N, C-alpha and C positions, 0 to 999 in steps of 0.2 A: 758696114755694109751689110745692108737690108738687117737694120735692126729691129723690125718688126714683124720677118718673115719665119715659117716655121725651119725655114730649107733656102738656101743661095746655092750659087754655080760658081768654079773656078777653074782654072786648069794648074796643074802643076808641071811645068814645062807644057809639054804637048797633049797631057792625058786630064782629061775631064772629070772634075771630080762635084760629088754631092756633100757641101756643106751643111750640116744637119745642128739644128742648135735649140729646136722644140723638144725639152725633157720626156714629153711623152710619146712624142717618133722616136727619141733616142733609144726610150723602154723598148718600145717596136720593133724597131732593129736589133739592137743586141741580147736581147730575152725571149721576146714572143714570137717572133719570125726569123730566130738565130740562125734554121737551117738554111734562111737564105743568105744569112751573113756570116758564115764558119770562117772563111780565112781574112789574114793580113795580106796586103799586097808584099809578094815574094820577087825582090830584084836579084838577089845571088842564086842562080839555079844550084841546086844539089849537085848536078854532074859537075860544076865548079869548083866548089868545096864541100867535102859533105860536112866538113866541121860543122859548117854555119848551115848547110841546107837539112842537116837533120836534128838540129836543135829545136825546142818546142815552139818557141815563137814564128820559125820558119816555115814549120809541116803545116799539110793541107788535107783538108778532106777528113778520109778513116784515117791516116796516119797521124793526123792530129789526134783523134779522138781515141787512138791506143794508144799512142804515148801520154794524152794525158791523165787517162784513166790510171795507166802504171804510174807516175810519177806523183798522183794527187796524195796516197797512202803516204808520204814521205813529206809531206808540209802539214801535217795538221796540228792542232795545239800538241798533241802530247808528243811528237816529233820536235817540235820549238822545244819542248822542256827537256828531250833528250838530249839535244845540241845544246843547251842551255850552258851548260859547264864552261864547254869548249870558249865558245864568243866571252863569256863572264872572263875567262882566264886570259883571253886578249885583251880585252877592257882594262884588266888591273894591268899589264904589262905597259900599255898605253900612259896609263895614268901616272905608275912610275918613273918613265921615263922623263914625266916635267917634273914630280917630286922632288927628282933628284936636281934639278937647277936649283941656284943661288938665288937668281932675281925674287924679289917680292912680286912682280909683276914679269912674264914668261911672254916673251914678243913670238907670236905664232900666224904663220900664216895655215890658215886652217884648212884649204883645199889639199894641198900638200900632205898635212897631220893625217887629216881623214881620209885620204886615198891610202895612205900606209895603212892607216886602219881596217880599213873595209878588205884592204888587199890581205894582211894579213888573218882578217875574220876567215873570206874565202877561202884561203890557204888550207886553213886549219879545218874548217867545216866542209870544204868541198874536195879539195884533194888530200886530203891527209897528210898534210907538211906543216911545220912547226918553221916559224918566221916572226921576226922582231926586225920591222923595216924602219922603226925611228931608230934604232941602235944599227942595225947592217944597212944601211941605207943603200948598197949597190947590188943587193943578194939576188940571187937570177931571177927566184919567183917575179920579185917585184918589177924587177927590167922586162923581163917577158910579159907579165902582165901590162904593163906600161905601153909596150909596144902594140901589144894587140888591140888595148882600146883606145889606141891614139888615132882620133881620126882629124886631127889638126894638120896643116900645110899647104901649099897650090898644090902638089903632085896627088895627094890622096884626097883631097877634095875633087878633084878631075877625076878621079878613078871613081869617086863616089856617083858623082853626077853620070858618069857614062853607065855604071853599073844599074844608073835608076832608066835612063834614057833608052840604051840599045842592050838589056839583057841577054837577046839572042846571041848578037855577036860576041859578047864575052862568054856564052856559054859553047858555041862552036871554039875561040880561042883558049877555052880552060882558064880564064885568068882566075886567081884565087883571090877571094877576101884575104884571110891569113895567111902570113907572110910562112915561107916553108918552116922556117927555124922556131916561128912561134906554133904550126901547127904539130911539129916534130916533137917541142918540147912536149907540151901538155899530153898529147899521143901517150908518148914515153912514160911519163909522170906516173899516169893511170895507170895504165899494163901492169906495170911494174909492181904498182900499189897493191892491183888487184891478185896478180897474181903471187905477189907475196903473203897475203891476207889468205888466200884460199889455202897455199902451202902450210902456212904456219896456226890456222885456225887463228887468226886475229878478228878480235872484235873491236872497234872503236866507233863513240856517238856520232858519225860523221855522214855528209852524203852519200859517199861511196858505198858504204854499208848499207846504207838505206837502199839504194838502187840494184846492189847484188842481192839483196832480199829481195826485194821486187820481182826482177826477174826471176827468180823462184816459180813463181806466181802467175809466170805470163800463160798463157795457152794458145794465140795467135803464134803473128811472128815473134820470134825471142829478140830480146836486146842483147848486142852485142858491145863490147869493150869498145867501138867508136862510138856508140849509141850513148854511151854514160859519156864519155871524153866531150862529147857534143853539147848534153847537157850541163854538164861541167862547165864547160867553157862559155856558154849564154848566160849560166848563173853570174860566172865572175865578170862578163861583158856586162849586163846590167846592173850588178852591184858595186863594181869598183870607183863608175863615174857617178853615179843617177844619186847611191844612195849616200855617198859621199857629199854630191850639192845640196844635196837634204839639208844634211848637219850643219854643213855651212850655213846655209841660210836660217836655221835652227840658232846657231850660235848669235847671226848675228844681229836676229829679232830679241833675241834674249838680254844682248848687251845694249841694244837704243831703247830695250824698254825694261829699264830694271824693276819698276813695280813688277812687273810680272815677273821679273827673274826671282825677285825676293819671295814671293808668293809659293813657285816652284822650290827653292832652297828649301822653303819653311818645310814643306810635305817632303823633300827627301832626308831633313832632319829629323822626321819622325820616324824613320826607319832607323832601327837598331843593328849594327853589325853589317855583316854581306846580306846584298836581297837574294832570295828565291825567286824562282820563276813567278811565283804565284804572288809573292808580295808586290814585284815589280807590275806586273797584270793588273794588280789594285789601285795603283797611284792614280788616280783618275785626274789631278789635275796636269800633269805629266802626259799624259794619254791626250789632255785639251789641248796641250802647247804643240804636240805632233800635229794633231791633228789640223790646227790652224795653221800651222808651218807649211803642209803638204795642199792646204787650201791656196794659199798665197802664192807659193811659190810650188808648185805640181813637178811631180820626178818627169812628167812628159806632158809637153805644150797641147799634145793630141793624139789621138787614136786613131785608126782607121780599118774600116771592113771594105773586103771586093764583094761587090754583090754577084753570087754563083750561077744562079738563074734569074728570069726576069721577073720584076716584081713591080706592083703598084701601087702607090702612095694615095691612100684617096683624101681626098678633101675634107676640111673641115666643116666650110660652109657651100651651101648650094651654089655661091658664084662664081666656085674655085674649079679649076678642070684636074682632074685626075694628073699623077707624073709616074709615066713610064718607067725605070731602070730597065736598064738593057744588062745583060751579062758582061761580067768582068767592068762594070763602070765601079770607079772609085769611091767610098763613102770614108766621109772626114767628121770627127766630134772633136769641137774646139776646145780639149779640157782647159786651158789658162783661160780661155774666155768667159767661160762658164762661171769657173770660180770666182772671176773679176764681175761679173755682171750685178749690177746694185740691185737690180729686179729679187734679185737671189740673194745675194748678200749684201746688205744694205754697207755704207762706207767701205766698199773691198778693200781699199788700198791701207785700211787700218790694220794692223795685227793685233788681234782679240779673240784670245781661247775662249773666251766666254760664250762664242758662238758653239760649243760644242759643249756643255755644260747639260744638265741630262736634261732640265727644260725646253731649252734652246735649239736644243738636236735635233727633238723630235719635230719641231716646226721648219727642219731645213728640207725644202720640195724635194723627191725624190728625184734622179737622176740628172741632178745638177753638182752633188761633188761625188767626183770620178778618179781620185789620185792612182787608182789601181787599175782605171777601165771598168770596164762591164760586163755582167753576164758571165756565161760557160769559159768565155776566151778573156777573162781578168785575170791579173797575173798571179801567176800560181805561187809564187816568191814571197809576196805581201807580210805576210806572219812573218816572216825571216825579217825584212826591211826594217819593219814596227819594231821588232825584239832588238834589234841591232842598233838600232838608234835611242831606243829606251836605255838599254843599260850602261851605252857610253855616257852616255848625257847623266845618266846619275852618280857614275864614278868622277866623272870631272867636276860636276857641281856639289860633288861631296866633300871637296879639298879645293876647288875654286870659285871665285867669282870673273866669268866672262866680260870684259870692259872695252870699251874701246880707246882706242889708243891714237897719237897724230897722225898715223900713217891709214888709219879708218878712214873710207869712202863714205861720208855721211852727206845725201841720201847717196846709197847703193846706185850704181850704172851698171846696166845688165849689158856683157858681153854681146855686140851685134855680130861679130865674125864666126860663131860658134853655132852649132846645132843645139848645144843642150843648153840651158839656162845656166848662164854663171857669171861672177861678178867682171866686171870691168880691166879692173887693176887689182885681182887677188882678194881674199878676205883676208886681210891683216887684222888680230884684235889680238887683246891681253888676257893671259890667265893671272889673275888675282889671287895671292894664296889667301884662304881665309882665316881668321883667327877665330877659334871656336872655343 
């Protein structure tokens, strides 16, 4: 689609959309002229479902600015270090489950296993609840989380489509995004947790504590329990499926590229005892493998912005005309296409962590690698997602090699019936017990 153009147009159903592929223009839109492109497209009005409408991703304009500045201190490197013990504890529970198996090679459907891990991490760090979803497979938190994030099925897809096409009708009818049972479960869970902590002075290194602390320092509109619930729920929504999918693709690439896995095993074996936060952050090859996974298999295939006031894109050459963008025009940045563009990443379908070594990383063209978005509206939870991936794979590879099995689909085929990137027949791999 217009391979040599800075941008081109398309329709998302009835909505005209500008697709931007030029890195300099992407920088202009997401950073330099951010005030013109402040918001994502919202398709579920706050009046329909406050738990969706109040979350950071959905908020717009000044409400977004206020909430982002309030939440940002909860996602710094020092706060990740604060929450590290809880994530590490969950990863240890995860690996003990598979170490208890008697087989030399344990057959695992990675998507199921990793969603259970991300569920337990989010339960532990965002909701103050301890879960072991591999052992207690039908625990209420996991079932509710699965229902909240499940976008599969004919009627759910129809509902999403109608949200997208006619949001005003849904606003009038007050159609909810989250079911009543899901909304009540998570709202009661958060409110009960906050009440208990305030009553008994409980301090726990998790997101509820960080958000409770953050709202003490808010000078403008106060943060309500509902606001905290909305942020925790979008954190769940983003982490449950997308991060687990990234873990699946990473496990598949390690299984089908044994020489890369061997190099990573050597780095992990160089660490004595349990890893600390600082130790994990200093594992350079692990960071390279995670970065290459997110290049080849980005968490989101695209990101968007809405032009909130008229804007002109000036031409690069005198024979071209300026392009006037009208207010409310959608702008689409094709993350997957940029990451697979051979002009920026030679031989893009090859899994090569060396693209991200110290020398090569400096040569990557800015604004062509954007796994967590760009500019002030980038993903606030990126540090958390990276930490989660790194610590889990550290524990897995400390005890197992990830290997293909007869049921492994090679080459992997993408499921074309789902919104997110995932495998057509699941991620079936083996965990082969290491002999050290």
